[in-house]
N, C-alpha and C positions, 0 to 999 in steps of 0.2 A: 350225666349232664347233656342236654340236648344241643350240643355245639357242632353237630354234623350236618345241619340243615342244608347248606348250599351243596355240599358234596353229595348228600343223599338225593337231593332233588335233581342234581345234574345227572347222576347215574340213572335215577328213576326215569328220567325224560329222554332216554336215548332214542326211543321210537319216535317221540314227539320232535326230537331234534332232527331226525331224518325227514319227518313230515314238514317241519319248519324250513329245512333247506330247500325242499322241492317247492313249497308253497310261497317261500320268500316273504313271510309275514312277521309281524311282531310276535315273539315267543308268548305263549299262553300264560306263563307264570315267571316273570323275571325273578330269579332266585335271590332271596335275601338271607343273610347270615346273622348268626349271633356271634359275639366276640369269640375268637379262637377257632372259628370254622376253617377248614381247609378249602381253598378255592381253586378248582380245576378249570380248564377251559370250558366254555358254555356248551359246546357241541361235541368236542372230541372226548370219547369215553375214557375214563381213567383205566389204568392197567389193572387187570384182574389179579388179585393177590395170588391165587393159585389157579393157573389156566387149566389144569387137569380136572378141577372140580366139575362134575357133570351131574350133580345132585338135582333131581327134579321132583319137588314136593307135590303132593296131591291135596285135594280138599280146598277149603276156603279159609282165608285169613280174616275176613270181615264181611258183614252184610250191611249195606247202607240203604235204608228204606226198602229192604228186600232184595236189593241188587247185590249179587254175589261178586266178590273180588277174590280171585284165587290166590292161594299161597304162592303160586308160581310167580305172580306179578310182584310179590314182595322179594322173593329170592333173586329174581332177575336183577334187582338193584343191590340186595344185601350181600350177594357173593363177592362184590367188589371190595368188601371190608374185611380186615383181619378178624379172627374169631373174638378177640377181646373187645372189639368195638360193636359187635353185632346186636347186643341187647339194646344199646342206646340207639343205634342207627335204625333198628327195626321200628321203633316207635315213631321216628321222623318219617320213614318211608310209609308206614301205615297211615299216618296223619295226612300226608300229601295225596295218597290214593283216595282216602275218604273225601278229601276236599275236591279232588278232581271229579269223583262220582257225583257230589252234590252240585257242582257247577254244571255238569252235563245234564243232570236232572232238571235243573233250573232252566237251562237253555231249551231243553225239550219241551218244558211246560210253556215256554214262550213261542214254541213252534219254530225255533231256529233249526235249520236243516242243511245238509250237504247232499246235493243230488248225486246219484251214481256216476253220471258222466264227469262231474267235476272231481270226484274222487279218483276215477280211472285216469283222468288227465294228469293229476298230481303224481300218481304212482308211475305212470309212463314217463313223465319228465324226470322223476328220481332215478328210474332205471337207466335212462339215457345218460344222466349225469354220472352215475356210478360206472357205467360202461366206459365213459371217457377216462375215468380214473383207474381203469383196468380192475374194477371190483365187480363182484357178482352179487346181484340183488338177493338171491336166495341164501347165499352164504352169509351175507351181512345180517339178514334176519336170524339166521341160525346162531350166529355169534352172540346175538343179543337175546337168544332164547325167545324169540317172538315168532308166532305163526303168522301166516299170510292174513288170516281173518283178524287176528289180534291187531296187526298193524293197520289194517283198513279201518278198524274201530278207532285207532289212534289218529289217523288222518281225518276221519269224519269229525271226531271231537275237536281236533285242532281247527278245522275249518268252521265249525259252528262257533267256536270262541272268537276266531278272527272276524267273522261277520258281525258278532255282537259288539266286539271291541270297536270296529269301524263305525258301527251305528251309534255307539255312545260316545266314542272319542273323537268328536268332530274337532275341526280347527278351532272353532269358537270355545269349546270345552277346554281344549289343551291351552289355549291362550289365556283363558281365565285362570287356570292353575298356575301358569308361568308368571302372570302378573301379580298374583297373590303372594308369591314367594320366589322372586327371581334369584335370590341368593342361594337357593337350593340347587341351582343349576350353573353356578358360576365357576365350578371346578376347584373351589377351595378344598383344602384337606386338613385334617386334624390327626395328630398322633396322640395316642392315649394308652394308659395302662388301666387294667380293671381287675377287680376281685369279684368273683361270682360265688354266691351261696345259694344252694337249691333246697329250700325248706319244704317244698311241695305245698299241699293245700292245708296242712296242719297249722292252725292259728298260733298255737304256742310256739312252734318251731319258727314261724314267720316272725314273730316278735323277738325271739332269740336271735335270729339271723340279722334283723334290722338293728338290734342293740349292739351286736358284735361289730357290724360295719361302722356304726357311729363311733364306737370306741376306737376303731382303727383310724378313722378320720381324725379324731381328736389327737391321737398319738402322732400321726403324720404331721398335722398342723403344728403341734408343739415342738417336734424335732426340727422342722424347717425353720420355725421362728428362732430357735436356739442357734441354728447355723448362721443366720443373719446377724444375730445379736453378738456373736463371738468375733466378728470381723473388727478390724481396728476402726476407730472413729473417722479416719480419713477415707474409708471405703465409700465408693459412689453408690447411688441408688441401683444402678445397673448390676454392680458387683454383688450387692445384697440380694437382688432378685435372683441372680444366677446361683448364689449359694443356697438360697431357699429351694429353688427348683431341684438342684442337684441332690440335696439332702432329702427332699420329699420323694424323689425317685428311688433313692437307696432304701429308705424305710418302707415305702409302699411295696417295692419289689420283694423285700423280705417277707412282708405279710402275705403277699400274693402267692409266693412259693410255699408258704406254710399253710394257708387257709383256703385258697381259691379252689373251686371244683372244675374250673375251665382248663382245657389242655394248655392254654397260654401261661399257666402257672410256672411252667419249666423256664419260661422267658421273663419271669417276674411280672407276668400280666400284660407284657408289651404286645400291642396289637398292630404296631406300625401305623402308617398313614392310611386313612380311609376317607371317602367323600361323604358329603352330607346325605345323599340318598343312594339306595341300590346296594349298599354293603351291609349295614347294620339295621336291626329293627328300629322302628321310628323313635320310641321313647329313649332308647340308648343314644342314637345319633343326635337327637334334639338336645339332650342333656350335655353331651360331649362338646357340641359346637357352641354352646352358650358359655363355656368356661374360658377363662383367661389361662395362659400358660402358667403352670404351677398350682393352679386351683383344683379343688376336688368338689365333686357333686355331693349332694345329700344322697340318701339311699334311693336308687332308681329301680323301680319294679318293672319287669318285663315278663312275657310269657315263659321265659327260661329261668327266672329266679330273681334274686336281689343282687344289684350291682353297686359297687363304689367305683367311681371313675376319676382318674387323675389325667389332666391334660398336660402333655409334655412338649408339644410343639404344634405350630400352625403354619400352613402355607396359604397365603391369600390367593383368591381367584380373581378372575376378570369377568365382569358382568357381560353376558352374551346377549345377542338379539334373540327374539323368539325363534326365528328361522334356524339360527345356529344351535339352539338348544332343543328344537322341536322333537327330535327322536329320543332324547333323554326324558323330556316331559312325557312323551307317549309311553315310555317304559314305566315311569312312575304311575301314570294314570292307569295303565293296565294292572299294575300291582295292586293299586288301591281299589280298582273295580273288582278284582278277584276277591280281595279281602271283604269287600262290601257284600258280594254274593254269598260268600261262605258265612259271614256274620249273620245274614238273613236266614240261611238254610239250616245251619248246624244246630241251633238251639231246639228246633222242633223235629230234628231228624231222629230216626230210630237206627242207632248204630250198635251192631252186635259184634263184638270181638270174639274170635275163636282162640283156642289155645295154640301157642306156637309149637311147631314141630321141633324135633331135635336136629339141629343142623350139623353137617360134617365139620370137623375141626380143621 
């Protein structure tokens, strides 16, 4: 199950995070998660599972339109995961690396560039910042298994993206996005449970998964209705609603523990509270926020599989002004701009995946 996206991307972008610290610009790829993903700090690297691992693979992991991406770039992120998670995490890391390459190729075709003096200034600024924190630049790179030349490429790619984002994400463009959907930035939160099935591309398995989720929905709806019906006739509408929600959660959680392929299954599919944007993939977030407390969605398809979602609580937000929401709008704009570039480039790209090496346990 590809539920590791945000953690994988956060680990993968350690070099970019350093570049972003020095450049003080909007991150190139605001990380989005699927339900159940573990969410680390955006910049601080997660603790390596085994600090003694010093495995350094050779060869390439993938070629993107002839551009080679070394296996070392994958391992740099993958080593942060325990052995049992690496097969799934590697797919996410490879996907992100491929998308980064496609974006950089797109920007190169547009003649977006970062001049050498600009790159040197950013690196000099970063060195100065690290020195203030009593950190050594070379040791920081070594800890991330990054060479000097690799990091310079990271900085250059980040700068090219920042220029493109600034060019496209004008105040006018951001304001237009904000005015089209101000409720996306009002700080409202939803709490939900979900069940994820991952049928892949097999049409028969997709039909089977969708049918199974519809059956679960019918069972949950039936049980919650029974819970309300068994209350005394003097029960208020609020008491009936509370009984329905309580029973729906109990039954849904049992199905999630039994059938879901998401790591959240251990918590009965509970995802806790999340905002409208920036946390979950768009089809999931949109469906969850349209629910009333106690209601379930129909089957929701995302790139990660098929979901059934139960809304368990809502926290209303407060409509902000554009200036108050501007940075949040910019982050969403950047994410959608990235998706648009990848969507344009990926279908026609030549992507050659190599065989994964044997990683140390």
